[in-house]
C-alpha positions, 0 to 999 in steps of 0.5 A, spaced: 467 295 396 467 302 396 471 302 390 467 298 386 461 302 388 464 308 385 466 305 379 459 303 378 456 310 379 461 312 374 458 308 369 451 311 370 454 318 371 457 318 364 451 315 361 447 320 364 452 326 362 452 324 355 444 325 355 441 318 357 439 321 364 432 319 363 434 311 364 433 313 371 425 313 370 425 306 368 421 302 373 422 295 369 415 295 366 417 291 360 412 295 355 419 297 351 420 289 350 413 287 348 413 293 343 420 292 340 420 289 333 427 286 334 424 280 338 420 278 332 427 275 329 432 275 334 434 275 342 434 282 344 431 285 351 431 293 351 429 292 359 435 288 361 440 294 357 436 299 361 437 295 368 444 294 367 445 301 366 441 303 372 446 298 376 452 301 373 454 295 369 457 298 362 459 291 359 455 290 353 455 285 347 452 286 340 445 287 343 448 295 343 448 296 336 442 292 333 437 297 336 434 301 330 432 307 334 425 306 331 422 309 336 416 304 337 418 303 345 418 311 346 411 312 343 408 307 348 413 308 354 409 310 361 415 313 364 417 317 357 424 314 358 428 316 352 431 310 349 434 313 343 438 318 347 440 312 352 442 308 347 446 314 344 449 315 350 452 308 351 454 307 344 458 314 345 462 310 351 464 305 346 466 310 340 470 313 345 475 307 346 474 305 339 470 299 341 465 299 335 463 293 330 468 293 324 462 295 319 460 301 323 467 303 323 468 303 315 461 307 315 465 312 319 471 312 316 467 313 309 464 319 312 470 322 315 474 321 309 469 322 303 463 325 306 459 319 306 458 312 309 459 309 302 466 311 302 465 313 295 469 319 292 466 326 293 467 328 286 462 322 284 456 325 288 452 328 282 453 322 278 446 321 278 445 327 274 447 323 268 440 319 269 436 325 268 431 325 262 434 329 256 432 336 256 431 337 263 437 340 267 438 340 275 442 347 277 447 348 282 443 352 288 443 360 287 437 362 290 431 358 287 425 357 291 427 350 294 434 347 295 434 339 294 438 336 299 439 329 296 443 325 301 448 320 301 444 314 299 440 317 293 447 320 291 451 314 290 446 307 290 444 306 283 437 304 286 436 310 290 439 314 284 432 313 281 428 316 286 432 322 286 432 322 279 424 321 279 423 327 284 428 332 280 424 331 273 417 331 277 419 338 280 421 341 273 415 338 270 411 342 275 415 348 274 418 348 281 424 352 282 430 348 285 437 347 285 442 342 289 449 343 293 452 339 288 459 335 289 460 340 296 454 336 299 456 331 305 452 326 309 447 329 314 451 325 319 445 321 321 449 315 322 454 318 326 449 321 330 445 315 332 451 311 333 454 316 338 460 318 334 458 326 336 465 328 333 464 325 326 457 328 326 459 335 328 464 335 323 459 333 317 454 338 320 459 344 320 461 343 313 453 343 311 452 348 316 457 353 312 454 351 305 447 352 307 449 359 310 453 361 304 447 359 299 442 362 303 437 357 302 430 358 306 427 352 304 430 345 303 426 338 300 429 332 301 427 324 299 430 322 306 427 322 312 433 321 316 436 327 312 429 331 314 430 329 321 437 331 322 435 338 319 428 339 322 431 337 329 438 336 330 441 342 326 437 347 329 440 346 336 447 348 332 444 355 329 441 352 322 434 354 321 431 352 315 424 350 313 424 343 311 420 339 307 420 331 306 419 330 298 412 327 300 410 333 303 412 337 297 408 333 292 402 333 297 403 341 296 404 341 289 398 336 287 393 339 292 394 346 290 393 344 282 401 345 280 402 338 279 397 334 275 397 327 275 393 324 268 396 318 266 393 311 269 398 307 273 393 301 274 396 297 280 395 295 287 399 298 292 401 298 300 405 303 303 410 302 308 411 308 314 418 309 315 420 310 322 423 317 321 418 320 317 412 317 321 413 316 329 419 321 329 416 326 325 408 324 325 408 325 317 403 319 315 397 322 311 401 326 306 404 320 302 397 316 302 394 323 299 399 323 294 398 315 292 391 316 292 391 322 287 395 317 282 389 315 277 388 307 277 392 306 283 388 302 289 392 303 296 391 297 301 394 297 308 398 292 311 395 290 318 401 294 322 401 301 319 402 309 321 404 309 328 404 301 328 408 300 322 414 295 323 421 298 322 425 296 316 431 295 320 436 300 317 436 306 322 440 307 328 446 304 324 443 298 322 443 300 314 451 298 315 451 292 319 450 285 315 444 281 318 443 274 316 437 271 313 432 269 319 434 275 323 432 281 319 426 285 321 425 287 314 422 279 313 416 279 317 414 286 314 415 283 307 411 278 309 405 283 311 406 286 304 406 280 300 399 278 304 396 284 302 396 282 295 399 288 292 404 289 286 408 294 289 411 295 296 411 303 296 416 307 301 418 314 302 425 312 305 432 310 301 434 306 307 427 302 307 428 301 299 434 298 300 433 294 306 426 291 303 429 290 296 435 286 299 430 282 303 425 280 297 431 278 293 434 273 299 427 271 301 425 269 293 419 274 293 421 278 287 415 275 283 411 277 288 412 284 290 416 290 288 419 296 292 418 303 289 418 310 292 412 314 292 416 319 287 417 314 282 410 312 281 408 320 281 413 321 275 409 315 272 403 318 272 405 325 269 
């Protein structure tokens, strides 16, 4: 019995040491389970996971990898239990012994070998520049006011490339000085971090840290809330100090200061989805709405669950790389909400949200009902 008790305590200590110490504060009230969006579409009991940890029972199945780190539970927990750090700590134990789902292993391999979870060649990271409007050029950063950190999804995915293209064109037309890191940029490490692979995360961070230091960049703008969150909250822990802007914040500043004039009408009814890592993680709610409402002809309608109550798309916490079958995607009830508003556009400000919703709309056969667009794309149309 003493040996068993020792083993159980060792599991608890390992998780606590890895950053999951707040699990001891959990008194099983069930608020997290009631708040979590996953039970809308599949069986998932967060409170059960916490109780297993408290008891030193360290054997978990697929439920360990489906948490999207959306932070809905943390915002309502009466005991300030840090769910994301606990999940990271548990996952790190599995990463250390190689017990990671194949799809996540593929993403990790891509980050290690090519600097991105898509496993695309580093040399193709700037291929999106081919889509830039003729006559407009995006320079390699050399002291411009802003450094545009593109991120892996906007660099490689054909649909997301249109977002960074629209953003780059808008910034140039607004007279905003900016440059990019080019093919030297690597993944910010968000996926590695949230699944508990600190070794891969640190490798990517060190690479980007050196680039940012060499470039001397003081202001960074990015179209990805996940990149934003990494640069804003995690990179500073390792000595990376920059002023970080999400692209909706910069667009807000440009419009509000009169530097960016939106004159063309974009007649449409649109509904805005708050990304978890922009909203709940970083409290950016009003800037995207201000930008959208500045577009002539656009009428904004809210979904029932908005702002801090927004429903997760399912892409965070490694979810972007895990195949989920129809009927078990938390993006499905969100798409239904958007369609019920009667909106023509489901507007996002995150490349993960864009791809998750775009795929779900096709799977649900809702292509004729609603279309996913980024804030930057609508702004570009209005110039």
